[in-house]
C-alpha positions in Angstrom: 14.3 4.3 7.4 15.6 0.8 8.2 14.7 -1.6 5.4 15.5 -5.3 5.1 19.0 -6.1 3.7 17.3 -7.6 0.6 15.4 -4.4 -0.3 16.0 -2.9 -3.7 15.0 0.8 -3.6 16.3 4.0 -5.0 16.8 7.1 -2.8 13.6 8.5 -4.3 11.7 5.3 -3.4 13.2 5.3 0.1 11.9 8.9 0.6 8.4 7.8 -0.5 8.5 4.9 1.9 9.5 7.3 4.7 6.6 9.6 3.9 4.1 6.7 3.7 5.4 5.4 7.1 5.3 8.9 8.7 1.7 9.3 7.5 0.7 5.9 8.9 2.4 6.7 12.2 0.6 10.0 12.5 -2.8 8.4 11.7 -2.1 5.7 14.3 -1.5 8.4 16.9 -4.5 10.5 15.8 -6.8 7.4 16.0 -5.2 6.2 19.2 -4.8 2.7 17.8 -3.3 0.1 20.2 0.4 -0.6 20.0 0.1 -3.8 18.0 -2.0 -2.2 15.3 0.3 0.8 15.2 3.3 -1.5 14.7 1.5 -3.3 12.0 0.7 -0.1 10.2 4.3 1.1 10.5 5.8 -2.2 9.3 3.4 -2.4 6.4 4.4 1.1 5.4 8.1 0.3 5.8 8.0 -2.9 3.8 5.4 -2.2 1.1 7.8 -1.0 -1.6 10.9 -2.8 -0.4 11.2 -4.5 -3.8 9.8 -1.7 -5.9 13.0 -1.1 -7.9 13.8 -4.7 -8.5 13.6 -5.9 -12.1 10.4 -7.6 -13.2 12.3 -10.7 -14.2 13.8 -11.0 -10.7 10.3 -10.5 -9.2 8.7 -13.0 -11.5 11.5 -15.5 -10.6 10.9 -14.9 -6.9 7.2 -15.6 -7.4 7.9 -18.8 -9.2 7.4 -17.3 -12.7 3.7 -18.1 -12.9 2.3 -14.8 -11.7 0.1 -13.1 -14.4 0.0 -9.7 -12.8 1.6 -6.8 -14.7 5.2 -5.8 -14.0 4.3 -2.7 -12.0 2.5 -4.6 -9.2 4.8 -7.6 -8.7 6.8 -5.9 -6.0 4.0 -6.2 -3.4 3.4 -10.0 -3.7 7.2 -10.6 -3.9 7.9 -8.5 -0.8 5.0 -10.3 1.1 6.3 -13.7 0.1 9.9 -12.8 1.1 8.7 -11.4 4.5 6.7 -14.6 5.1 9.7 -16.8 4.3 11.7 -14.9 6.9 9.1 -15.5 9.6 6.6 -12.6 9.3 3.3 -14.1 10.5 0.9 -11.2 10.7 -1.5 -12.1 8.0 -3.0 -8.6 7.9 0.5 -7.0 7.3 1.3 -9.5 4.6 -2.0 -9.1 2.9 -1.7 -5.3 3.0 1.7 -5.4 1.4 0.8 -8.0 -1.2 -2.3 -6.1 -2.5 -1.3 -2.4 -1.8 -1.3 -1.5 -5.5 -4.6 -3.2 -6.6 -6.6 -3.3 -3.4 -8.3 -6.2 -1.6 -11.9 -6.4 -0.3 -10.7 -8.6 2.5 -8.6 -6.0 4.1 -8.9 -4.9 7.7 -7.6 -1.4 8.8 -3.9 -2.2 8.1 -4.5 -2.8 4.4 -6.9 0.1 4.1 -4.5 2.4 5.9 -1.6 1.4 3.7 -3.6 1.8 0.5 -4.6 5.4 1.6 -1.1 6.4 2.8 0.5 5.2 -0.4 -1.9 7.3 -2.4 -2.2 10.4 -0.1 1.5 10.8 0.9 2.5 14.4 0.4 5.3 13.7 -2.0 3.1 12.9 -4.9 2.5 15.9 -7.3 -1.1 15.5 -8.4 -4.4 16.7 -6.7 -2.2 18.0 -3.9 -4.9 20.0 -2.2 -7.5 17.3 -2.4 -5.2 14.6 -1.2 -3.9 16.7 1.7 -7.4 17.4 2.8 -8.3 13.7 2.7 -5.2 12.9 4.7 -6.1 15.5 7.3 -9.7 14.1 7.6 -8.8 10.5 8.1 -9.0 10.7 11.9 -12.6 11.9 11.6 -13.9 9.5 8.9 -11.6 6.6 8.2 -14.1 4.7 6.1 -15.3 7.8 4.2 -11.7 8.7 3.3 -11.0 5.2 2.3 -14.1 5.1 0.0 -13.0 8.4 -1.6 -9.4 7.1 -2.2 -10.7 4.0 -3.8 -13.0 6.1 -6.0 -10.2 8.4 -7.0 -7.9 5.5 -7.9 -10.7 3.9 -9.9 -11.4 7.1 -11.8 -7.7 7.6 -12.6 -7.4 4.0 -13.9 -10.4 4.5 -16.1 -9.2 7.9 -17.3 -5.8 6.5 -18.2 -7.4 3.6 -20.1 -5.7 1.0 -17.9 -6.9 -2.5 -17.0 -9.1 -2.8 -13.9 -8.2 -5.9 -12.0 -10.8 -8.1 -10.3 -9.4 -7.3 -6.9 -9.9 -3.6 -7.5 -13.4 -4.1 -8.7 -14.2 -6.3 -5.7 -12.7 -3.6 -3.4 -14.9 -0.9 -5.0 -18.0 -3.1 -4.7 -17.2 -3.7 -1.0 -17.0 0.0 -0.2 -19.4 1.9 -2.5 
């Protein structure tokens, strides 16, 4: 997996990125998306966690220090900002990367595909059978699988007693 020179990822994170990208590539083939969209999906997968193992202080500094998001989600906005500063102009790719942990109701298929692949990739060790089934059904019901993934992520957030962010609520309201 070729990552930008500025990427900060562990070997474990690099393997996750590879699985996400492989899943996105498979779905793009299964759905017969055009070459530009397939490249967007691939690049979103490849870059989404490029700064996942960077320190929160460095991420906040890169974002100008004013970001109020929790530490665990800063890597997406920081990576999107870095990519934009280096000339990436595909708004859908940048938006997908920026919001891949919280969700965004404005997403097109690239953001939705990344959100699903990040959650459904086979290296995660929870709800393995359910997630594998959803991943296998994406070609038949993209929107239905997306709705189910959003629901599963919302349920997990509630069950764990974690904060639900406005972007996530807006995404749920857009797909329910």
